[in-house]
C-alpha positions in Angstrom: -44.2 104.1 -134.7 -41.7 102.6 -137.2 -42.0 102.3 -141.0 -40.5 99.2 -142.6 -38.9 100.0 -146.0 -37.5 96.4 -146.3 -41.1 95.1 -146.1 -42.4 97.5 -148.7 -39.5 96.6 -151.0 -40.3 92.9 -150.6 -44.0 93.6 -151.4 -43.3 95.6 -154.5 -40.2 94.1 -156.0 -39.5 90.5 -154.9 -40.7 87.1 -156.1 -42.9 85.3 -153.5 -43.4 81.7 -152.8 -46.8 82.2 -151.1 -50.3 80.9 -151.5 -52.1 83.5 -153.8 -55.5 83.1 -151.9 -53.8 84.2 -148.7 -52.0 87.0 -150.5 -55.3 88.5 -151.7 -56.6 88.6 -148.1 -53.5 90.7 -147.3 -54.2 93.3 -150.0 -56.1 95.8 -147.8 -53.3 95.6 -145.2 -50.7 96.0 -147.9 -52.4 99.0 -149.4 -52.4 100.7 -146.0 -48.7 100.0 -145.6 -48.0 101.5 -149.1 -50.1 104.6 -148.3 -48.1 105.0 -145.1 -51.3 104.7 -143.1 -49.9 101.9 -141.0 -46.7 101.8 -139.0 -45.6 99.4 -136.4 -44.6 99.4 -132.8 -41.2 97.9 -132.4 -41.6 94.4 -131.1 -39.4 91.3 -130.5 -39.8 88.1 -132.5 -41.3 85.2 -130.6 -38.4 83.3 -129.1 -37.9 79.5 -129.3 -39.2 77.4 -126.4 -37.4 74.6 -124.7 -39.3 71.4 -123.8 -38.0 68.7 -121.5 -39.8 65.4 -122.0 -39.2 62.2 -120.0 -39.5 59.0 -121.9 -38.5 55.4 -121.2 -35.1 54.7 -122.6 -34.7 51.9 -125.0 -34.0 48.7 -123.1 -34.3 50.4 -119.8 -38.0 50.5 -119.1 -37.5 51.1 -115.4 -35.5 54.2 -116.0 -36.6 57.4 -117.8 -34.4 59.5 -119.9 -35.1 63.2 -120.2 -35.0 64.6 -123.8 -34.6 68.3 -124.4 -36.2 69.7 -127.5 -36.2 73.2 -128.9 -39.5 74.3 -130.4 -39.4 77.1 -133.0 -42.4 78.7 -134.6 -42.5 79.6 -138.3 -45.7 81.5 -138.7 -47.3 84.2 -140.8 -46.0 85.6 -144.1 -42.3 84.9 -144.1 -39.6 87.5 -145.0 -35.9 87.3 -145.0 -35.5 89.9 -142.2 -37.4 90.3 -138.9 -40.6 92.3 -139.1 -40.9 95.0 -136.4 -44.5 93.8 -135.7 -43.2 90.6 -134.2 -42.6 87.6 -136.6 -39.0 86.5 -136.9 -37.4 86.7 -140.3 -35.9 83.6 -141.9 -32.3 84.8 -141.2 -33.1 84.9 -137.4 -34.9 81.5 -137.6 -31.8 80.0 -139.3 -29.6 81.3 -136.5 -31.8 79.8 -133.9 -31.7 76.4 -135.6 -27.9 76.5 -135.9 -27.6 77.5 -132.2 -29.9 74.6 -131.1 -28.0 72.2 -133.3 -24.7 73.2 -131.7 -26.1 73.0 -128.1 -25.1 69.6 -126.6 -28.0 69.8 -124.1 -30.6 69.8 -126.9 -31.6 66.4 -128.4 -33.7 67.6 -131.3 -35.6 70.5 -132.9 -39.3 70.9 -133.6 -40.4 73.4 -136.2 -44.1 74.4 -135.9 -45.4 75.7 -139.2 -48.5 77.9 -139.7 -47.6 79.9 -142.7 -48.9 80.7 -146.3 -45.3 81.1 -147.4 -43.3 84.2 -148.0 -40.5 85.8 -150.0 -38.1 83.6 -152.1 -35.3 85.7 -150.6 -34.1 83.9 -147.5 -36.0 80.7 -148.2 -33.2 78.7 -149.9 -30.7 79.6 -147.3 -33.0 78.6 -144.4 -33.8 75.3 -146.2 -30.1 74.5 -146.5 -29.7 75.2 -142.8 -32.6 72.8 -142.0 -31.3 70.1 -144.2 -27.7 70.3 -142.9 -28.8 70.0 -139.2 -27.0 67.1 -137.5 -29.7 66.6 -134.9 -33.2 65.2 -135.6 -35.5 67.9 -136.8 -39.3 67.4 -137.3 -41.9 69.7 -138.9 -45.3 70.0 -137.3 -48.0 71.6 -139.5 -50.4 73.6 -137.4 -53.2 74.1 -139.9 -51.2 75.6 -142.8 -47.8 75.0 -144.5 -47.9 76.4 -148.0 -45.4 77.5 -150.6 -42.2 78.7 -148.9 -43.4 76.9 -145.8 -43.4 73.5 -147.5 -40.1 74.3 -149.2 -38.7 74.6 -145.7 -40.6 71.7 -144.1 -39.7 69.3 -146.8 -36.1 69.5 -145.6 -37.0 68.1 -142.2 -36.6 64.4 -141.2 -40.4 64.0 -140.8 -43.5 66.1 -141.4 -46.6 65.6 -139.2 -49.9 67.5 -139.8 -52.2 68.4 -136.9 -55.4 67.4 -138.6 -56.8 65.9 -141.9 -57.8 69.3 -143.3 -54.5 71.1 -142.7 -53.7 73.0 -145.9 -50.4 72.0 -147.5 -48.9 72.6 -150.9 -49.0 75.7 -153.2 -45.5 74.6 -154.6 -44.5 77.4 -157.0 -43.3 80.9 -157.4 -45.2 84.1 -158.3 -44.8 87.8 -158.4 -47.5 90.4 -157.8 -46.4 93.5 -159.6 -47.8 96.8 -158.5 -47.0 99.6 -161.0 -47.4 102.8 -159.0 -45.9 105.0 -161.7 -49.2 106.0 -163.4 -50.7 107.0 -160.0 -47.8 109.4 -159.2 -47.7 110.7 -162.8 -51.3 111.9 -162.3 -50.1 113.8 -159.3 -47.5 115.6 -161.5 -44.5 113.4 -160.7 -42.2 112.8 -163.6 -40.0 109.7 -163.8 -36.7 109.6 -165.6 -34.7 106.4 -166.1 -31.1 106.9 -167.4 -28.8 104.0 -168.1 -25.0 104.0 -168.5 -23.8 103.5 -172.1 -22.6 100.0 -171.1 -25.9 99.1 -169.5 -28.3 99.1 -172.5 -30.3 96.1 -171.2 -30.5 97.2 -167.6 -34.2 97.2 -166.4 -35.5 96.0 -169.7 -37.3 93.1 -168.1 -39.1 95.5 -165.7 -39.9 97.9 -168.6 -41.6 95.0 -170.3 -43.5 94.2 -167.2 -44.9 97.7 -167.1 -45.9 97.4 -170.7 -47.8 94.1 -169.9 -45.2 91.8 -171.5 -44.5 89.1 -168.8 -42.9 86.3 -170.8 -39.2 87.3 -170.3 -39.7 87.7 -166.6 -41.5 84.4 -166.3 -38.8 82.6 -168.3 -35.7 84.2 -166.8 -36.7 84.8 -163.2 -39.8 82.8 -162.1 -39.1 79.6 -164.0 -35.6 79.0 -162.6 -36.9 79.7 -159.1 -39.8 77.4 -159.5 -37.5 74.6 -160.8 -35.2 75.1 -157.8 -38.2 74.9 -155.5 -39.5 71.7 -157.0 -36.1 70.0 -157.0 -35.6 70.9 -153.4 -38.9 69.3 -152.4 -38.2 66.2 -154.4 -34.7 65.8 -152.9 -36.2 65.0 -149.5 -39.7 63.9 -150.5 -39.0 61.6 -153.5 -42.5 60.0 -153.3 -44.2 63.3 -154.1 -46.4 63.1 -157.2 -46.1 65.4 -160.2 -49.7 66.7 -159.8 -48.8 67.8 -156.2 -46.1 70.1 -157.6 -48.2 72.3 -159.9 -49.1 75.0 -157.3 -52.3 73.4 -156.0 -53.2 73.3 -152.3 -54.2 70.0 -150.7 -55.7 68.7 -147.5 -53.3 66.7 -145.3 -55.3 63.5 -145.6 -54.5 63.4 -149.3 -50.8 63.8 -148.8 -49.8 61.0 -146.4 -46.8 59.2 -147.7 -45.9 61.9 -150.2 -45.6 65.4 -148.9 -46.2 64.4 -145.2 -45.6 61.4 -143.1 -48.6 61.3 -140.8 -51.3 63.1 -139.0 -51.3 63.6 -135.2 -50.9 65.9 -132.2 -47.9 67.9 -131.1 -47.2 64.9 -128.8 -46.9 62.7 -132.0 -44.3 65.1 -133.2 -42.4 64.9 -129.9 -42.6 61.0 -130.1 -41.1 61.2 -133.5 -38.2 63.3 -132.2 -37.7 60.8 -129.4 -37.6 57.9 -131.9 -35.2 59.8 -134.2 -33.0 60.9 -131.2 -32.7 57.3 -130.0 -31.6 56.1 -133.5 -29.2 59.0 -133.8 -27.6 58.1 -130.4 -26.7 54.6 -131.7 -25.1 55.8 -134.9 -21.5 56.9 -135.3 -21.1 60.5 -136.4 -18.4 61.3 -139.1 -14.8 61.5 -137.7 -16.0 60.5 -134.2 -14.7 57.6 -132.1 -16.6 54.3 -132.1 -16.7 52.8 -128.6 -16.4 49.0 -128.6 -17.3 47.6 -125.2 -14.7 44.8 -125.0 -11.6 44.2 -123.0 -10.2 41.4 -125.3 -7.0 42.3 -127.1 -7.8 43.2 -130.7 -4.5 42.4 -132.3 -5.8 41.4 -135.7 -8.1 44.4 -135.8 -5.3 46.7 -134.9 -3.2 45.1 -137.7 -6.0 45.7 -140.2 -6.4 49.2 -138.9 -2.8 49.9 -139.6 -1.9 50.8 -135.9 0.3 49.0 -133.4 -2.5 48.7 -130.9 -6.0 50.0 -130.1 -6.1 52.0 -126.9 -8.8 51.3 -124.3 -10.2 53.5 -121.6 -13.0 52.7 -119.2 -13.4 49.2 -120.6 -13.9 50.6 -124.1 -11.8 50.8 -127.2 -11.5 54.0 -129.2 -11.8 53.3 -132.9 -11.4 56.4 -135.3 -12.9 56.9 -138.7 -9.4 56.7 -140.3 -8.9 53.3 -138.6 -12.3 52.2 -139.9 -11.2 53.1 -143.5 -8.1 51.0 -143.1 -10.1 48.0 -141.9 -12.5 48.5 -144.8 -9.5 48.4 -147.3 -8.1 45.3 -145.5 -11.5 43.6 -145.8 -11.7 44.5 -149.5 -8.2 43.1 -150.1 -9.2 39.9 -148.2 -12.3 39.5 -150.3 -10.3 39.9 -153.5 -7.8 37.3 -152.4 -10.5 34.9 -151.3 -12.2 35.3 -154.7 -8.9 34.4 -156.4 -8.5 31.4 -154.2 -12.0 30.2 -154.9 -11.3 30.5 -158.7 -8.1 28.4 -158.3 -10.1 25.7 -156.4 -12.7 25.8 -159.2 -10.0 25.4 -161.9 -8.4 22.6 -160.0 -11.8 20.8 -159.6 -12.3 21.2 -163.4 -8.9 19.6 -164.0 -9.6 16.7 -161.7 -12.9 16.1 -163.5 -11.1 16.0 -166.9 -8.6 13.5 -165.5 -11.4 11.3 -164.2 -13.1 11.5 -167.7 -9.9 10.4 -169.5 -9.4 7.6 -167.0 -12.9 6.4 -167.7 -12.2 6.5 -171.5 -9.1 4.4 -171.0 -11.1 1.9 -168.9 -13.7 1.7 -171.6 -11.0 0.9 -174.2 -9.5 -1.8 -172.0 -12.9 -3.4 -171.7 -13.3 -3.4 -175.5 -9.9 -5.1 -175.8 -10.8 -7.7 -173.3 -14.0 -8.5 -175.2 -12.1 -8.8 -178.5 -9.7 -11.3 -176.8 -12.7 -13.4 -175.8 -14.4 -13.3 -179.3 -14.3 -15.8 -182.2 -11.0 -16.1 -184.1 -9.0 -14.6 -181.3 -6.9 -17.8 -181.0 -6.5 -18.3 -184.8 -5.3 -14.7 -185.0 -2.4 -15.7 -182.8 -1.8 -19.2 -184.3 -1.7 -18.0 -187.9 1.2 -15.7 -187.1 4.5 -17.4 -187.7 7.2 -16.7 -185.2 10.6 -18.0 -184.2 9.6 -18.1 -180.6 11.7 -15.1 -179.8 9.2 -12.5 -181.0 6.5 -11.3 -178.6 3.1 -10.9 -180.0 2.0 -7.3 -179.4 -0.8 -7.1 -176.9 -2.0 -3.7 -178.0 -5.4 -3.3 -179.5 -4.4 -2.4 -183.1 -1.9 -5.2 -183.4 -4.5 -7.7 -182.4 -7.0 -6.1 -184.7 -4.6 -6.3 -187.7 -3.8 -9.9 -186.9 -7.5 -10.7 -186.8 -8.0 -9.0 -190.1 -5.3 -11.1 -191.8 -6.8 -14.3 -190.4 -10.2 -13.3 -191.8 -8.7 -12.7 -195.3 -7.2 -16.2 -195.5 -10.6 -17.8 -194.9 
């Protein structure tokens, strides 16, 4: 029989992200652990399972593709380290996920949650591992996913609950503080706490806890952890509502589109993985080579990519991320040049319009002059002007106008 000091330490001293109702049901069990009336047989954590699923490949209905998925259970009260009674700790679960993500034979990962939550210690690290997974990863809620559980599940690509009444939520952080000092003092045990001269404030928060003053602990410890928890959930579930972040527990049917995506069976979860795996297979991963199925020489593309030529193998061209960046820069430069050319064309069009407008004004003046020539007194305006026969009468508008004015004055 093995005693677990790390579990006792977690129960007594660590903040928990756990559903309080479930925690209360654990109290008799916890009391027996603390009284050393329970010890554990050493066991092994339940190992992940591999599932091979045949499904019709996209565009190839006559041929089936086999998908390999790793299923990992996340159940019970979660702790950072493995519990000797069986459940895997979050550190071990994280290593399993990373190993599956690195295994080329595995197409996706299914996390099966049935947990009320657990210690804050270990949760953020595991959540980061889940979020950074390159392969599709889906969360399947098997009746319960609360507190630390939803912190972890929210970082998956999709969340599917097994039924409408699955319990999900309890987003928040708490600490259940057991002060055993008075109990042992009654047994004659004396406690002495001695701080170094430089450490005047060491343990003052816990001294206040023992005195029943919880404000400083709530402000300096629990509040920042709760804020981190809420922001982590929001980062992957932006549609979550504020009233779903206050620590309440909800039925799955009330969370579709916010904290979860759908309700279905384990096969629904596998279908989601197949869909996500198919999409992932068509996308280019960072710094990988894009295969373009084309044997035509791509001289202009090579020039834009800044390379002499693009090499081909097996009827495919290898196109690196660096080359893609060069092409992107070339396209941006071309767009800028094209915009400048369009502006020049627009300016030229505006100039042509102005010329047409001026030509129209000149034509209108010529028409006015022609009308004046035809009007009354036009001939007398010319005959009243003495000339020696060598002068030419100006044919411009103002000369004719002045001559007409002089003629009118004499009448």
